[in-house]
PyMOL Python script that loads the backbone (N, CA, C, O; Angstrom):
from pymol import cmd

cmd.read_pdbstr("""\
ATOM      1  N   MET A   1      -8.329 -26.106 -14.682  1.00  0.00           N
ATOM      2  CA  MET A   1      -8.696 -26.337 -13.310  1.00  0.00           C
ATOM      3  C   MET A   1      -9.355 -25.055 -12.780  1.00  0.00           C
ATOM      4  O   MET A   1      -8.784 -23.971 -12.903  1.00  0.00           O
ATOM      5  N   PRO A   2     -10.554 -25.175 -12.192  1.00  0.00           N
ATOM      6  CA  PRO A   2     -11.216 -23.989 -11.665  1.00  0.00           C
ATOM      7  C   PRO A   2     -10.485 -23.442 -10.434  1.00  0.00           C
ATOM      8  O   PRO A   2      -9.812 -24.177  -9.711  1.00  0.00           O
ATOM      9  N   THR A   3     -10.633 -22.157 -10.222  1.00  0.00           N
ATOM     10  CA  THR A   3      -9.987 -21.512  -9.082  1.00  0.00           C
ATOM     11  C   THR A   3     -11.032 -21.070  -8.071  1.00  0.00           C
ATOM     12  O   THR A   3     -12.181 -20.808  -8.424  1.00  0.00           O
ATOM     13  N   HIS A   4     -10.630 -20.991  -6.835  1.00  0.00           N
ATOM     14  CA  HIS A   4     -11.531 -20.537  -5.783  1.00  0.00           C
ATOM     15  C   HIS A   4     -11.349 -19.046  -5.518  1.00  0.00           C
ATOM     16  O   HIS A   4     -12.071 -18.469  -4.705  1.00  0.00           O
ATOM     17  N   HIS A   5     -10.404 -18.426  -6.190  1.00  0.00           N
ATOM     18  CA  HIS A   5     -10.132 -17.015  -6.001  1.00  0.00           C
ATOM     19  C   HIS A   5     -11.034 -16.180  -6.909  1.00  0.00           C
ATOM     20  O   HIS A   5     -11.253 -16.543  -8.064  1.00  0.00           O
ATOM     21  N   PRO A   6     -11.558 -15.066  -6.397  1.00  0.00           N
ATOM     22  CA  PRO A   6     -12.359 -14.202  -7.262  1.00  0.00           C
ATOM     23  C   PRO A   6     -11.505 -13.645  -8.395  1.00  0.00           C
ATOM     24  O   PRO A   6     -10.295 -13.468  -8.249  1.00  0.00           O
ATOM     25  N   ARG A   7     -12.139 -13.377  -9.503  1.00  0.00           N
ATOM     26  CA  ARG A   7     -11.430 -12.830 -10.654  1.00  0.00           C
ATOM     27  C   ARG A   7     -11.902 -11.413 -10.912  1.00  0.00           C
ATOM     28  O   ARG A   7     -13.066 -11.078 -10.694  1.00  0.00           O
ATOM     29  N   VAL A   8     -10.971 -10.581 -11.384  1.00  0.00           N
ATOM     30  CA  VAL A   8     -11.254  -9.197 -11.737  1.00  0.00           C
ATOM     31  C   VAL A   8     -10.692  -8.956 -13.127  1.00  0.00           C
ATOM     32  O   VAL A   8      -9.566  -9.356 -13.424  1.00  0.00           O
ATOM     33  N   GLN A   9     -11.460  -8.315 -13.964  1.00  0.00           N
ATOM     34  CA  GLN A   9     -10.974  -7.980 -15.296  1.00  0.00           C
ATOM     35  C   GLN A   9     -10.583  -6.512 -15.305  1.00  0.00           C
ATOM     36  O   GLN A   9     -11.365  -5.648 -14.907  1.00  0.00           O
ATOM     37  N   VAL A  10      -9.368  -6.234 -15.760  1.00  0.00           N
ATOM     38  CA  VAL A  10      -8.842  -4.870 -15.792  1.00  0.00           C
ATOM     39  C   VAL A  10      -8.385  -4.566 -17.211  1.00  0.00           C
ATOM     40  O   VAL A  10      -7.758  -5.399 -17.865  1.00  0.00           O
ATOM     41  N   THR A  11      -8.702  -3.377 -17.676  1.00  0.00           N
ATOM     42  CA  THR A  11      -8.244  -2.934 -18.985  1.00  0.00           C
ATOM     43  C   THR A  11      -7.140  -1.904 -18.774  1.00  0.00           C
ATOM     44  O   THR A  11      -7.329  -0.915 -18.067  1.00  0.00           O
ATOM     45  N   LEU A  12      -5.987  -2.146 -19.394  1.00  0.00           N
ATOM     46  CA  LEU A  12      -4.832  -1.254 -19.265  1.00  0.00           C
ATOM     47  C   LEU A  12      -4.582  -0.528 -20.568  1.00  0.00           C
ATOM     48  O   LEU A  12      -4.905  -1.035 -21.642  1.00  0.00           O
ATOM     49  N   ASP A  13      -4.003   0.664 -20.476  1.00  0.00           N
ATOM     50  CA  ASP A  13      -3.548   1.335 -21.688  1.00  0.00           C
ATOM     51  C   ASP A  13      -2.272   0.626 -22.147  1.00  0.00           C
ATOM     52  O   ASP A  13      -1.689  -0.163 -21.403  1.00  0.00           O
ATOM     53  N   GLU A  14      -1.851   0.912 -23.362  1.00  0.00           N
ATOM     54  CA  GLU A  14      -0.700   0.207 -23.931  1.00  0.00           C
ATOM     55  C   GLU A  14       0.574   0.419 -23.126  1.00  0.00           C
ATOM     56  O   GLU A  14       1.358  -0.514 -22.950  1.00  0.00           O
ATOM     57  N   GLN A  15       0.787   1.629 -22.638  1.00  0.00           N
ATOM     58  CA  GLN A  15       1.999   1.918 -21.879  1.00  0.00           C
ATOM     59  C   GLN A  15       2.029   1.118 -20.573  1.00  0.00           C
ATOM     60  O   GLN A  15       3.059   0.535 -20.235  1.00  0.00           O
ATOM     61  N   SER A  16       0.926   1.085 -19.846  1.00  0.00           N
ATOM     62  CA  SER A  16       0.868   0.331 -18.587  1.00  0.00           C
ATOM     63  C   SER A  16       1.009  -1.163 -18.849  1.00  0.00           C
ATOM     64  O   SER A  16       1.675  -1.872 -18.093  1.00  0.00           O
ATOM     65  N   ASN A  17       0.381  -1.639 -19.922  1.00  0.00           N
ATOM     66  CA  ASN A  17       0.485  -3.052 -20.257  1.00  0.00           C
ATOM     67  C   ASN A  17       1.929  -3.420 -20.596  1.00  0.00           C
ATOM     68  O   ASN A  17       2.416  -4.476 -20.193  1.00  0.00           O
ATOM     69  N   GLY A  18       2.603  -2.556 -21.331  1.00  0.00           N
ATOM     70  CA  GLY A  18       4.003  -2.811 -21.671  1.00  0.00           C
ATOM     71  C   GLY A  18       4.887  -2.824 -20.437  1.00  0.00           C
ATOM     72  O   GLY A  18       5.768  -3.673 -20.303  1.00  0.00           O
ATOM     73  N   ALA A  19       4.647  -1.876 -19.532  1.00  0.00           N
ATOM     74  CA  ALA A  19       5.442  -1.824 -18.299  1.00  0.00           C
ATOM     75  C   ALA A  19       5.182  -3.054 -17.451  1.00  0.00           C
ATOM     76  O   ALA A  19       6.114  -3.630 -16.888  1.00  0.00           O
ATOM     77  N   LEU A  20       3.924  -3.463 -17.355  1.00  0.00           N
ATOM     78  CA  LEU A  20       3.586  -4.655 -16.581  1.00  0.00           C
ATOM     79  C   LEU A  20       4.234  -5.897 -17.194  1.00  0.00           C
ATOM     80  O   LEU A  20       4.767  -6.739 -16.471  1.00  0.00           O
ATOM     81  N   ALA A  21       4.190  -6.014 -18.506  1.00  0.00           N
ATOM     82  CA  ALA A  21       4.788  -7.165 -19.183  1.00  0.00           C
ATOM     83  C   ALA A  21       6.301  -7.197 -18.971  1.00  0.00           C
ATOM     84  O   ALA A  21       6.868  -8.256 -18.701  1.00  0.00           O
ATOM     85  N   ALA A  22       6.950  -6.050 -19.092  1.00  0.00           N
ATOM     86  CA  ALA A  22       8.406  -5.999 -18.909  1.00  0.00           C
ATOM     87  C   ALA A  22       8.793  -6.356 -17.472  1.00  0.00           C
ATOM     88  O   ALA A  22       9.735  -7.117 -17.250  1.00  0.00           O
ATOM     89  N   LEU A  23       8.065  -5.807 -16.505  1.00  0.00           N
ATOM     90  CA  LEU A  23       8.364  -6.097 -15.109  1.00  0.00           C
ATOM     91  C   LEU A  23       8.084  -7.558 -14.786  1.00  0.00           C
ATOM     92  O   LEU A  23       8.856  -8.195 -14.068  1.00  0.00           O
ATOM     93  N   ALA A  24       6.997  -8.088 -15.304  1.00  0.00           N
ATOM     94  CA  ALA A  24       6.662  -9.490 -15.066  1.00  0.00           C
ATOM     95  C   ALA A  24       7.745 -10.399 -15.643  1.00  0.00           C
ATOM     96  O   ALA A  24       8.121 -11.391 -15.019  1.00  0.00           O
ATOM     97  N   SER A  25       8.239 -10.067 -16.816  1.00  0.00           N
ATOM     98  CA  SER A  25       9.297 -10.851 -17.440  1.00  0.00           C
ATOM     99  C   SER A  25      10.565 -10.812 -16.599  1.00  0.00           C
ATOM    100  O   SER A  25      11.207 -11.836 -16.367  1.00  0.00           O
ATOM    101  N   ARG A  26      10.916  -9.605 -16.144  1.00  0.00           N
ATOM    102  CA  ARG A  26      12.116  -9.440 -15.317  1.00  0.00           C
ATOM    103  C   ARG A  26      12.002 -10.209 -14.002  1.00  0.00           C
ATOM    104  O   ARG A  26      12.985 -10.772 -13.519  1.00  0.00           O
ATOM    105  N   GLU A  27      10.794 -10.230 -13.425  1.00  0.00           N
ATOM    106  CA  GLU A  27      10.570 -10.907 -12.142  1.00  0.00           C
ATOM    107  C   GLU A  27      10.253 -12.396 -12.315  1.00  0.00           C
ATOM    108  O   GLU A  27      10.093 -13.131 -11.341  1.00  0.00           O
ATOM    109  N   ARG A  28      10.166 -12.823 -13.587  1.00  0.00           N
ATOM    110  CA  ARG A  28       9.818 -14.214 -13.909  1.00  0.00           C
ATOM    111  C   ARG A  28       8.473 -14.613 -13.294  1.00  0.00           C
ATOM    112  O   ARG A  28       8.334 -15.652 -12.649  1.00  0.00           O
ATOM    113  N   MET A  29       7.498 -13.745 -13.524  1.00  0.00           N
ATOM    114  CA  MET A  29       6.138 -13.955 -13.040  1.00  0.00           C
ATOM    115  C   MET A  29       5.189 -13.766 -14.213  1.00  0.00           C
ATOM    116  O   MET A  29       5.547 -13.178 -15.234  1.00  0.00           O
ATOM    117  N   SER A  30       3.979 -14.273 -14.050  1.00  0.00           N
ATOM    118  CA  SER A  30       2.960 -13.973 -15.052  1.00  0.00           C
ATOM    119  C   SER A  30       2.466 -12.547 -14.817  1.00  0.00           C
ATOM    120  O   SER A  30       2.590 -12.005 -13.719  1.00  0.00           O
ATOM    121  N   LYS A  31       1.905 -11.952 -15.870  1.00  0.00           N
ATOM    122  CA  LYS A  31       1.374 -10.600 -15.714  1.00  0.00           C
ATOM    123  C   LYS A  31       0.253 -10.577 -14.681  1.00  0.00           C
ATOM    124  O   LYS A  31       0.149  -9.633 -13.898  1.00  0.00           O
ATOM    125  N   SER A  32      -0.583 -11.606 -14.677  1.00  0.00           N
ATOM    126  CA  SER A  32      -1.698 -11.611 -13.722  1.00  0.00           C
ATOM    127  C   SER A  32      -1.208 -11.766 -12.282  1.00  0.00           C
ATOM    128  O   SER A  32      -1.758 -11.141 -11.376  1.00  0.00           O
ATOM    129  N   ALA A  33      -0.186 -12.588 -12.061  1.00  0.00           N
ATOM    130  CA  ALA A  33       0.355 -12.747 -10.708  1.00  0.00           C
ATOM    131  C   ALA A  33       1.003 -11.446 -10.235  1.00  0.00           C
ATOM    132  O   ALA A  33       0.850 -11.055  -9.078  1.00  0.00           O
ATOM    133  N   LEU A  34       1.727 -10.781 -11.134  1.00  0.00           N
ATOM    134  CA  LEU A  34       2.345  -9.517 -10.776  1.00  0.00           C
ATOM    135  C   LEU A  34       1.285  -8.454 -10.512  1.00  0.00           C
ATOM    136  O   LEU A  34       1.404  -7.683  -9.560  1.00  0.00           O
ATOM    137  N   ALA A  35       0.248  -8.407 -11.349  1.00  0.00           N
ATOM    138  CA  ALA A  35      -0.827  -7.445 -11.145  1.00  0.00           C
ATOM    139  C   ALA A  35      -1.489  -7.670  -9.787  1.00  0.00           C
ATOM    140  O   ALA A  35      -1.776  -6.709  -9.072  1.00  0.00           O
ATOM    141  N   ALA A  36      -1.732  -8.918  -9.429  1.00  0.00           N
ATOM    142  CA  ALA A  36      -2.328  -9.227  -8.125  1.00  0.00           C
ATOM    143  C   ALA A  36      -1.417  -8.768  -6.998  1.00  0.00           C
ATOM    144  O   ALA A  36      -1.894  -8.217  -6.005  1.00  0.00           O
ATOM    145  N   GLN A  37      -0.109  -8.989  -7.135  1.00  0.00           N
ATOM    146  CA  GLN A  37       0.854  -8.565  -6.112  1.00  0.00           C
ATOM    147  C   GLN A  37       0.883  -7.040  -5.993  1.00  0.00           C
ATOM    148  O   GLN A  37       0.890  -6.504  -4.884  1.00  0.00           O
ATOM    149  N   LEU A  38       0.899  -6.351  -7.113  1.00  0.00           N
ATOM    150  CA  LEU A  38       0.923  -4.885  -7.094  1.00  0.00           C
ATOM    151  C   LEU A  38      -0.353  -4.312  -6.492  1.00  0.00           C
ATOM    152  O   LEU A  38      -0.302  -3.328  -5.754  1.00  0.00           O
ATOM    153  N   ILE A  39      -1.488  -4.916  -6.798  1.00  0.00           N
ATOM    154  CA  ILE A  39      -2.754  -4.466  -6.207  1.00  0.00           C
ATOM    155  C   ILE A  39      -2.730  -4.665  -4.703  1.00  0.00           C
ATOM    156  O   ILE A  39      -3.161  -3.783  -3.960  1.00  0.00           O
ATOM    157  N   GLN A  40      -2.235  -5.808  -4.239  1.00  0.00           N
ATOM    158  CA  GLN A  40      -2.150  -6.067  -2.801  1.00  0.00           C
ATOM    159  C   GLN A  40      -1.252  -5.039  -2.122  1.00  0.00           C
ATOM    160  O   GLN A  40      -1.598  -4.527  -1.058  1.00  0.00           O
ATOM    161  N   GLU A  41      -0.103  -4.731  -2.722  1.00  0.00           N
ATOM    162  CA  GLU A  41       0.799  -3.727  -2.156  1.00  0.00           C
ATOM    163  C   GLU A  41       0.124  -2.360  -2.094  1.00  0.00           C
ATOM    164  O   GLU A  41       0.263  -1.644  -1.102  1.00  0.00           O
ATOM    165  N   ALA A  42      -0.602  -1.996  -3.141  1.00  0.00           N
ATOM    166  CA  ALA A  42      -1.287  -0.703  -3.166  1.00  0.00           C
ATOM    167  C   ALA A  42      -2.364  -0.644  -2.079  1.00  0.00           C
ATOM    168  O   ALA A  42      -2.517   0.382  -1.417  1.00  0.00           O
ATOM    169  N   LEU A  43      -3.104  -1.726  -1.895  1.00  0.00           N
ATOM    170  CA  LEU A  43      -4.127  -1.761  -0.852  1.00  0.00           C
ATOM    171  C   LEU A  43      -3.503  -1.619   0.533  1.00  0.00           C
ATOM    172  O   LEU A  43      -4.048  -0.926   1.392  1.00  0.00           O
ATOM    173  N   GLU A  44      -2.365  -2.272   0.750  1.00  0.00           N
ATOM    174  CA  GLU A  44      -1.680  -2.167   2.038  1.00  0.00           C
ATOM    175  C   GLU A  44      -1.187  -0.741   2.276  1.00  0.00           C
ATOM    176  O   GLU A  44      -1.281  -0.230   3.392  1.00  0.00           O
ATOM    177  N   LEU A  45      -0.660  -0.097   1.229  1.00  0.00           N
ATOM    178  CA  LEU A  45      -0.208   1.294   1.366  1.00  0.00           C
ATOM    179  C   LEU A  45      -1.376   2.220   1.699  1.00  0.00           C
ATOM    180  O   LEU A  45      -1.241   3.114   2.535  1.00  0.00           O
ATOM    181  N   ARG A  46      -2.515   2.012   1.052  1.00  0.00           N
ATOM    182  CA  ARG A  46      -3.700   2.830   1.339  1.00  0.00           C
ATOM    183  C   ARG A  46      -4.169   2.602   2.771  1.00  0.00           C
ATOM    184  O   ARG A  46      -4.551   3.545   3.465  1.00  0.00           O
ATOM    185  N   GLU A  47      -4.139   1.348   3.208  1.00  0.00           N
ATOM    186  CA  GLU A  47      -4.546   1.040   4.580  1.00  0.00           C
ATOM    187  C   GLU A  47      -3.595   1.710   5.574  1.00  0.00           C
ATOM    188  O   GLU A  47      -4.037   2.304   6.558  1.00  0.00           O
ATOM    189  N   ASP A  48      -2.298   1.614   5.317  1.00  0.00           N
ATOM    190  CA  ASP A  48      -1.309   2.263   6.194  1.00  0.00           C
ATOM    191  C   ASP A  48      -1.544   3.769   6.261  1.00  0.00           C
ATOM    192  O   ASP A  48      -1.467   4.358   7.339  1.00  0.00           O
ATOM    193  N   ALA A  49      -1.827   4.393   5.130  1.00  0.00           N
ATOM    194  CA  ALA A  49      -2.060   5.838   5.095  1.00  0.00           C
ATOM    195  C   ALA A  49      -3.305   6.199   5.896  1.00  0.00           C
ATOM    196  O   ALA A  49      -3.305   7.188   6.629  1.00  0.00           O
ATOM    197  N   ALA A  50      -4.367   5.406   5.763  1.00  0.00           N
ATOM    198  CA  ALA A  50      -5.598   5.683   6.504  1.00  0.00           C
ATOM    199  C   ALA A  50      -5.375   5.523   8.003  1.00  0.00           C
ATOM    200  O   ALA A  50      -5.844   6.345   8.791  1.00  0.00           O
ATOM    201  N   LEU A  51      -4.669   4.479   8.398  1.00  0.00           N
ATOM    202  CA  LEU A  51      -4.392   4.272   9.822  1.00  0.00           C
ATOM    203  C   LEU A  51      -3.498   5.382  10.364  1.00  0.00           C
ATOM    204  O   LEU A  51      -3.668   5.814  11.504  1.00  0.00           O
ATOM    205  N   SER A  52      -2.556   5.841   9.561  1.00  0.00           N
ATOM    206  CA  SER A  52      -1.681   6.923   9.979  1.00  0.00           C
ATOM    207  C   SER A  52      -2.470   8.215  10.177  1.00  0.00           C
ATOM    208  O   SER A  52      -2.249   8.936  11.150  1.00  0.00           O
ATOM    209  N   ARG A  53      -3.385   8.508   9.260  1.00  0.00           N
ATOM    210  CA  ARG A  53      -4.228   9.699   9.415  1.00  0.00           C
ATOM    211  C   ARG A  53      -5.065   9.602  10.685  1.00  0.00           C
ATOM    212  O   ARG A  53      -5.214  10.587  11.408  1.00  0.00           O
ATOM    213  N   HIS A  54      -5.609   8.424  10.958  1.00  0.00           N
ATOM    214  CA  HIS A  54      -6.411   8.215  12.165  1.00  0.00           C
ATOM    215  C   HIS A  54      -5.554   8.407  13.416  1.00  0.00           C
ATOM    216  O   HIS A  54      -5.986   9.059  14.367  1.00  0.00           O
ATOM    217  N   ALA A  55      -4.361   7.853  13.424  1.00  0.00           N
ATOM    218  CA  ALA A  55      -3.465   7.992  14.573  1.00  0.00           C
ATOM    219  C   ALA A  55      -3.056   9.446  14.763  1.00  0.00           C
ATOM    220  O   ALA A  55      -3.000   9.923  15.897  1.00  0.00           O
ATOM    221  N   ASP A  56      -2.768  10.161  13.676  1.00  0.00           N
ATOM    222  CA  ASP A  56      -2.400  11.570  13.768  1.00  0.00           C
ATOM    223  C   ASP A  56      -3.546  12.391  14.366  1.00  0.00           C
ATOM    224  O   ASP A  56      -3.321  13.272  15.196  1.00  0.00           O
ATOM    225  N   ALA A  57      -4.768  12.095  13.937  1.00  0.00           N
ATOM    226  CA  ALA A  57      -5.925  12.826  14.470  1.00  0.00           C
ATOM    227  C   ALA A  57      -6.089  12.557  15.959  1.00  0.00           C
ATOM    228  O   ALA A  57      -6.360  13.479  16.727  1.00  0.00           O
ATOM    229  N   ARG A  58      -5.928  11.310  16.372  1.00  0.00           N
ATOM    230  CA  ARG A  58      -6.039  10.992  17.800  1.00  0.00           C
ATOM    231  C   ARG A  58      -4.934  11.666  18.592  1.00  0.00           C
ATOM    232  O   ARG A  58      -5.168  12.138  19.705  1.00  0.00           O
ATOM    233  N   LEU A  59      -3.740  11.717  18.037  1.00  0.00           N
ATOM    234  CA  LEU A  59      -2.620  12.342  18.720  1.00  0.00           C
ATOM    235  C   LEU A  59      -2.876  13.841  18.906  1.00  0.00           C
ATOM    236  O   LEU A  59      -2.590  14.393  19.968  1.00  0.00           O
ATOM    237  N   ARG A  60      -3.415  14.498  17.874  1.00  0.00           N
ATOM    238  CA  ARG A  60      -3.715  15.929  17.987  1.00  0.00           C
ATOM    239  C   ARG A  60      -4.768  16.189  19.065  1.00  0.00           C
ATOM    240  O   ARG A  60      -4.731  17.223  19.732  1.00  0.00           O
ATOM    241  N   GLU A  61      -5.704  15.255  19.236  1.00  0.00           N
ATOM    242  CA  GLU A  61      -6.780  15.432  20.212  1.00  0.00           C
ATOM    243  C   GLU A  61      -6.310  15.201  21.646  1.00  0.00           C
ATOM    244  O   GLU A  61      -6.813  15.844  22.568  1.00  0.00           O
ATOM    245  N   THR A  62      -5.368  14.307  21.846  1.00  0.00           N
ATOM    246  CA  THR A  62      -5.022  13.880  23.203  1.00  0.00           C
ATOM    247  C   THR A  62      -3.608  14.224  23.637  1.00  0.00           C
ATOM    248  O   THR A  62      -3.250  14.019  24.797  1.00  0.00           O
ATOM    249  N   ALA A  63      -2.807  14.740  22.728  1.00  0.00           N
ATOM    250  CA  ALA A  63      -1.398  14.954  23.045  1.00  0.00           C
ATOM    251  C   ALA A  63      -1.213  16.105  24.029  1.00  0.00           C
ATOM    252  O   ALA A  63      -1.864  17.145  23.931  1.00  0.00           O
ATOM    253  N   ARG A  64      -0.325  15.892  24.957  1.00  0.00           N
ATOM    254  CA  ARG A  64       0.119  16.960  25.845  1.00  0.00           C
ATOM    255  C   ARG A  64       1.629  17.019  25.689  1.00  0.00           C
ATOM    256  O   ARG A  64       2.337  16.060  25.995  1.00  0.00           O
ATOM    257  N   TRP A  65       2.103  18.140  25.217  1.00  0.00           N
ATOM    258  CA  TRP A  65       3.515  18.280  24.928  1.00  0.00           C
ATOM    259  C   TRP A  65       4.241  18.808  26.161  1.00  0.00           C
ATOM    260  O   TRP A  65       3.732  19.676  26.871  1.00  0.00           O
ATOM    261  N   HIS A  66       5.422  18.281  26.404  1.00  0.00           N
ATOM    262  CA  HIS A  66       6.250  18.674  27.538  1.00  0.00           C
ATOM    263  C   HIS A  66       7.545  19.309  27.027  1.00  0.00           C
ATOM    264  O   HIS A  66       8.097  18.896  26.008  1.00  0.00           O
ATOM    265  N   SER A  67       8.001  20.293  27.741  1.00  0.00           N
ATOM    266  CA  SER A  67       9.280  20.902  27.383  1.00  0.00           C
ATOM    267  C   SER A  67      10.406  19.941  27.760  1.00  0.00           C
ATOM    268  O   SER A  67      10.188  18.979  28.497  1.00  0.00           O
ATOM    269  N   HIS A  68      11.588  20.202  27.259  1.00  0.00           N
ATOM    270  CA  HIS A  68      12.752  19.392  27.597  1.00  0.00           C
ATOM    271  C   HIS A  68      12.981  19.383  29.110  1.00  0.00           C
ATOM    272  O   HIS A  68      13.240  18.335  29.701  1.00  0.00           O
ATOM    273  N   ASP A  69      12.882  20.563  29.728  1.00  0.00           N
ATOM    274  CA  ASP A  69      13.111  20.657  31.162  1.00  0.00           C
ATOM    275  C   ASP A  69      12.076  19.865  31.960  1.00  0.00           C
ATOM    276  O   ASP A  69      12.416  19.224  32.954  1.00  0.00           O
ATOM    277  N   GLU A  70      10.808  19.908  31.526  1.00  0.00           N
ATOM    278  CA  GLU A  70       9.776  19.125  32.219  1.00  0.00           C
ATOM    279  C   GLU A  70      10.059  17.625  32.099  1.00  0.00           C
ATOM    280  O   GLU A  70       9.908  16.875  33.064  1.00  0.00           O
ATOM    281  N   ALA A  71      10.461  17.212  30.936  1.00  0.00           N
ATOM    282  CA  ALA A  71      10.683  15.787  30.698  1.00  0.00           C
ATOM    283  C   ALA A  71      11.891  15.262  31.447  1.00  0.00           C
ATOM    284  O   ALA A  71      11.859  14.142  31.958  1.00  0.00           O
ATOM    285  N   TRP A  72      12.944  16.039  31.521  1.00  0.00           N
ATOM    286  CA  TRP A  72      14.189  15.547  32.095  1.00  0.00           C
ATOM    287  C   TRP A  72      14.505  16.151  33.463  1.00  0.00           C
ATOM    288  O   TRP A  72      15.555  15.877  34.043  1.00  0.00           O
ATOM    289  N   GLY A  73      13.596  16.968  33.967  1.00  0.00           N
ATOM    290  CA  GLY A  73      13.765  17.519  35.301  1.00  0.00           C
ATOM    291  C   GLY A  73      14.966  18.438  35.446  1.00  0.00           C
ATOM    292  O   GLY A  73      15.547  18.543  36.526  1.00  0.00           O
ATOM    293  N   ALA A  74      15.331  19.087  34.385  1.00  0.00           N
ATOM    294  CA  ALA A  74      16.501  19.967  34.426  1.00  0.00           C
ATOM    295  C   ALA A  74      16.163  21.327  34.986  1.00  0.00           C
ATOM    296  O   ALA A  74      17.038  22.187  35.089  1.00  0.00           O
TER     297      ALA A  74
END
""", "prot")
cmd.dss("prot")
cmd.show_as("cartoon", "prot")
cmd.util.cbc("prot")
cmd.orient("prot")
């Protein structure tokens, strides 16, 4: 049955292939399904890191820090 999802061919070294096969077996998944899941997780982590860097840069540009006494009126 044809799929509507794009396909990507990846070549792994023997150690990575063995680790992927063992993890897929433990998770009761196919290697390709696990690889797709791991790629999605990695993309999300990269996106989170990029957004965090952007937020940190904006905070450095606009932040005004207050002392404890200023904040709590002590």
